[in-house]
C-alpha positions as CSV (number, residue, x, y, z in Angstrom):
1,M,28.7,-10.0,-10.6
2,G,26.2,-7.6,-12.2
3,E,23.2,-5.8,-11.1
4,D,21.0,-8.6,-12.3
5,A,22.6,-10.8,-9.5
6,L,20.5,-8.7,-7.0
7,D,17.3,-10.3,-6.0
8,P,14.5,-8.4,-7.9
9,V,11.8,-9.2,-5.3
10,I,13.8,-7.4,-2.6
11,H,15.5,-4.8,-4.7
12,T,12.6,-2.2,-4.9
13,Q,12.8,0.4,-2.4
14,A,9.7,-0.3,-0.6
15,R,10.3,-4.1,-0.2
16,L,13.8,-3.5,0.8
17,R,12.7,-1.3,3.6
18,I,10.2,-4.0,4.6
19,M,12.8,-6.5,4.7
20,T,15.3,-4.5,6.5
21,T,12.7,-3.8,9.3
22,L,11.3,-7.4,9.6
23,T,15.0,-9.0,9.6
24,A,16.1,-6.6,12.3
25,L,13.7,-8.3,14.6
26,P,14.8,-11.7,16.4
27,G,13.7,-14.8,14.4
28,G,10.1,-15.6,15.1
29,D,9.2,-12.0,16.2
30,R,6.4,-10.4,14.3
31,L,5.0,-6.8,13.9
32,T,1.4,-5.9,13.5
33,F,0.5,-4.5,10.0
34,T,-0.3,-1.1,11.5
35,K,3.0,-0.9,13.4
36,L,4.9,-1.9,10.2
37,Q,2.9,0.7,8.3
38,S,3.7,3.3,10.7
39,L,7.3,2.5,10.9
40,L,7.7,2.7,7.1
41,D,5.2,5.7,6.8
42,A,3.4,3.8,4.0
43,S,-0.2,3.6,2.9
44,A,-2.1,0.5,3.7
45,G,-2.7,-0.3,0.0
46,N,1.0,0.2,-0.9
47,L,2.2,-1.9,2.0
48,S,-0.3,-4.7,1.2
49,T,0.8,-4.8,-2.3
50,H,4.5,-5.2,-1.5
51,L,3.7,-7.6,1.3
52,R,1.9,-9.9,-1.1
53,R,4.8,-9.9,-3.5
54,L,7.1,-10.9,-0.7
55,E,4.7,-13.3,0.6
56,D,4.3,-15.0,-2.8
57,A,8.0,-15.4,-2.8
58,G,8.0,-17.1,0.5
59,Y,9.9,-14.2,2.2
60,V,7.4,-13.1,4.7
61,R,4.4,-14.7,6.4
62,V,1.2,-12.7,7.0
63,I,-0.9,-14.1,9.9
64,K,-4.4,-12.9,10.2
65,G,-6.4,-13.4,13.3
66,H,-8.2,-11.6,16.1
67,E,-7.2,-10.1,19.4
68,G,-10.3,-10.4,21.3
69,R,-13.0,-9.3,18.8
70,V,-10.8,-7.0,16.8
71,P,-9.2,-8.3,13.6
72,S,-5.4,-8.2,13.6
73,T,-2.7,-8.9,11.0
74,H,0.9,-9.7,11.9
75,V,3.8,-9.9,9.7
76,E,7.1,-11.8,10.1
77,A,10.2,-12.6,7.9
78,T,10.5,-16.3,7.1
79,R,13.6,-18.2,7.4
80,A,13.8,-18.3,3.6
81,G,13.3,-14.5,3.6
82,R,16.0,-13.9,6.2
83,R,18.4,-16.0,4.1
84,A,17.4,-14.2,0.9
85,F,18.0,-10.8,2.6
86,E,21.4,-11.9,3.9
87,D,22.3,-13.0,0.4
88,Y,21.0,-9.7,-1.1
89,V,23.2,-7.7,1.3
90,A,26.2,-9.8,0.5
91,E,25.6,-9.4,-3.1
92,L,25.1,-5.5,-2.8
93,K,28.3,-5.3,-0.7
94,A,30.1,-7.2,-3.4
95,L,28.8,-4.9,-6.0
96,L,29.9,-1.9,-4.1
97,T,33.4,-3.1,-3.3
98,P,35.9,-2.4,-6.0
99,P,38.0,-5.3,-7.2
100,A,41.3,-5.6,-5.4
101,D,43.3,-4.8,-8.6
102,A,41.4,-1.6,-9.0
103,Q,42.3,-0.5,-5.4
104,A,46.0,-1.0,-6.1
105,A,45.9,0.7,-9.5
106,T,47.7,4.0,-9.9
107,P,45.3,6.8,-10.7
108,V,45.7,8.2,-14.3
109,Q,46.6,11.8,-14.5
110,E,44.5,13.7,-16.9
111,D,46.0,16.4,-19.2
112,R,44.6,19.8,-18.6
């Protein structure tokens, strides 16, 4: 398994932070755009760009509406996004776990 096995949509730092935050919520729960922006300390433009990439991949859903007369935007992880994130985490753990035969190997002593 190589680094190319990691999902490139999630692998960038900003999108990884977005997915980590959204998948920590119970399924079906949403955050407002401004709350997510605040939690991630991201600019509106940067967050919008990364959310669009995740939305294009089907990993997040962006819901625009109104609360009273005030426009609002909510963001949630989709079922596909949650699955992709779980797969990403599993692949990352596998990548970071040494093979069993490497753990049992005797360390090589270097001559000094």
